[in-house]
Structures are given as structure tokens and as C-alpha cells.
N, C-alpha and C positions, 0 to 999 in steps of 0.2 A: 511323601504320600504312601499310605499303606496299601497292601494288595487289595484288589477288589475282586470278590468272587462272583462268578456268573453262573446262575443255576437256570437250566432250561426245563420248563414244565410243559408237558404235553396236555393241552387243554383245548381240544379242537373247537368246541362250541363257544369258548370264551375268548379265543385268540382274535386279535384284530385282523381285519381283511381276510378272514377265512383261513389264515395260516394255521399250522398245526401245533405251534408252541409259542410260549411267551418267555422272555428272559427276565429273571429277577436279579437285581444287582445289590449286593450286600458287602459289608466290610466288617472286619473284626476290630477295627480301630476304636479307640475310646471316643474320639470326636466324630460327629456325624459327617457324612459326605457333603461336600459343597456341590452346588449345581454344576459348576465347572468340571469337578472331578467326575460327576455322574455322566455328563455329556461326553467327556473324553473317553470314559470306559465304554459307553455305548458305541461311539464312533470307531474306536480301536477294535472292539469286538466285531463290529459290522465289517470293517475293512479286512480283518483276518478271515472271517467266514467267506467273504467275497473273493479273497485271494485263493482260498482252498477251492472254491467253485471254478475259478478261472483255470487253475491247474488241472482239475478234473476235465474241464471242457477241452483244454489243449491236448490232453492225453487222448480223449475221444477223437478229436480231429486228427491227431497223428495216426491213430489206428485206422481211421477211415482213409487217410492218404495212402498208407501202406497197402490196404486192401484194394484201393483203386489202381495203384501201380501194378499190383499182381494181376488184377483183372485186365488191365491194358496189355500186359504181356501175353496172357491167354487169348485175348481178342485177336491180337496180331497172328498168333500161331494158328488159331482156328480159321481165320480168314485166308491165310495162305496155304492151309492144308497140312502144315508141318506138325500139328499137335497130335499127341497120343490121345485118341478120343476117349479112352477109358479114364485116363488121368484128368483130362479136361472136363469130362462129364462129372467126375467126382468133385472137382472144384466148383463147377457150376451149381450142382445140386447141394453139396455139403457145405460149402463156404458162402456161396452167393445166394443160396436158398431159392434157386430157380426151380420151378416145378418140372420134374422129369418128363411129364406128359407133353410139354411144349418143345422139348428137344428132339432132334431127329435121331433115328437109330444109329446112324453113322455120319461121317462127314466126307464121304467118298465123292460127292458131287458138289459142284459150285452152289447149287440151290440149297442143299443141306447145310453147307458151311455158312451160307448167308443167313439161314434160319437160326442156326446156333449163335452166330455173331449178333444177330438182331436181338435175341433174347438177352444176351449178355450186355449189349449196349443199352437196352431199356433199363436193366438193373443198375448199370453204371450211372445212367442219367439220374435215376432216383437217388443214388448215393451222393452224386455231385450236388443235387439240390439240398440234401441233408447237410452236406459240408458247408454250403453257403449259409444256411440257416444257423448252423453252429457258429459260424464266423460272426454273424449279426448278434447272436446271443453272447458270444465272448466279448464283443465290443461293448455291449450293454453292461455286462458284469464289470468290466474294467472301468467304465465310466462311473458306475456306482461306487466302486472301490475308491476311485480318485476323489469323488465327492466326500466320502467318509473321511479320508485322510485330510482333505482340505478343511473340512469342518472341524476336525480335531486340532489342526494347526491354528485355525482362526480362533478357537476357544482359548488356546494357550496364549495367543497374541493378545486377545481381549483381557484375559486375566492379568497378564504382565502389564498392560497399559493401565488397568484399573489399580493394580498395586502401586505403580509409579505415580499415578494421580493421587492416590491416598497418601503416599509418602510425601509428596510435594505439598499437600495441604497441612501437614503437621509442621 
């Protein structure tokens, strides 16, 4: 089987289901593509794209986990009063994107520490929900990738069975 070129064309208004591009499949072989070859190319291309999406999603989730771990360390230090407030505040505002207006001036009292801890905990809860949604998205991507692989394998199996049946008829 010769190589099959995949060309992606950005055609927003013509693309199916409102997607932003359409794939064209072409080959430079002298013989035209069979339906089986075309289905295999589409399935393999889909599976590869979904694999890339899953890797990106896993990297995003890993970054979120690292951020949550760092935030948990700061939360503990803020709650027990052992945090350097300037460094903690820089993390809360710069990394966690907590509005500086909701943070106390200092964490010298229990109430102020709890106010800072509550702001951080709220942000961590939001990140945890995002992580959970990312996990659901990743599961969906992996399932779609598995379907693409399975479809490609089924096409190969069907082509082999068809070839065997044709050979037996001669």
C-alpha cells in the first residue's frame, strides 16, 4: 500500500458539525484507493490525533497536580503561621491568581491566617474540579482513540476475510 497524504483544510462554514477543518485524503499511487485503505487512513489519522490530545491533556493534568501540591504546602504553612507572608502572598497572587484585595495585610492573628487559608482553599477547590473535568475529558479521548484503533483493526480483518473468501471461490 502506498503512502496516503492527509491535507487539512480550514473551512469553518463548510466543515461538518461546526468543526474548523476538513481532512482530504489523497495518494500518489497509480491505482485508486480502495474503501478499506481510505477507512484505515481515516481511523489511523484519527487515532494519532486523539493520542496527541490525550498526551496534552495528561500534561495539563500533571501541571495542575504539581500546582495543587505546592498550594497544599502553602496552605499548611499559612494555617500554622510558619509561612513567610510576603512569599506566600506572592504565590497566592502571582501563581494562584487570587485577588490581593481579599487577602489580609498580614497573618499575625488566627483570623487573618484563616482568611488567607480560606481564599487559597477556595482556589484549590476550583482547581480540583477542573482536574476532575480533565480526567473525564481524558477518559473520553482515550475511549474515542480506542474506537478508532478498533475500527481500523476490524477493517483489516474484514479485508482479510474478504480476500480469503474470494481466493476460496476460485
